[in-house]
C-alpha positions, 0 to 999 in steps of 0.5 A: 573529452573536455573538463565540463563533460568529465564533471557531468560524467563523475556527477552522473556516476556518483549520483547513479551509485547513490544509496537511494531510500527504499520502500516495500508495501507490507501488506493491504487490510480492508479497514472500512466499509462504509456508505460511499465504499469500502476502504483499503490500507495498504501498509508500507515501509519507507527506509530513509538510509539518510541523516536527514528528514526527506519530504515525501511530495504525493502518493499515487494509487491505482488498485486494479482487479481482472485486469480492470482500474477499479480505484486511483487516486492521489495522497498529496505531502502525506508526511516525511520519512524518518532519518536514519530509520524506517517509517510505516506508511498507512495508505487509504484506498477508496473503492467505491460501492458501484465498481464492486458490483462489475467485480461479481464476474471475477469472484467465480467459484472461489468466492474471493476477488484477486487484485494488484496495488499499485503505488508510486511514492514520490520524494523530493532527494535533495540535489536529484529532485523528484524521485519516484520509488515504484510498487507493486502488491498482489493478493486476494481478498476472500469474501464472507459467503451467506452462510458465514455472515449468518453463522459467523465464522467460528472466533466469535464462539472460540473467543466465548470458549477462551472467555468463559474458561478463564471466568472458571478459573 
């Protein structure tokens, strides 16, 4: 083994053992219902172990339900990850109404939509270059039933009662 091969192996080993940024999807919520469709927001916590901010090149996302892709997209240049800190990212996922109609088969008797959100967080690491952090989050979104829409969820009534109690005091 010559000197160049030893140097390559040394650098490869150091890079492989180098601490890298970590990320997790902490929550996915429905944020908006509009004319264009639904907007879900995924909260992503990203930890940067380096003493310099790291630029996020782009975020790729795929939202699946019943093994079908219902939304996909790319968010270019969403910002930086703070140095030696955690950064919370808010990733909007747009789902058109037309796709929601095709999910009726997935509802079944439990009146929910099971989903999987896959994210690819592409960051630019010094020396290494672009590095993708793959993330996945599965959950279910409970749809309101018609009776829920007419009579409310009960939270409004409880809040009214609490407000009335405070006024009485």
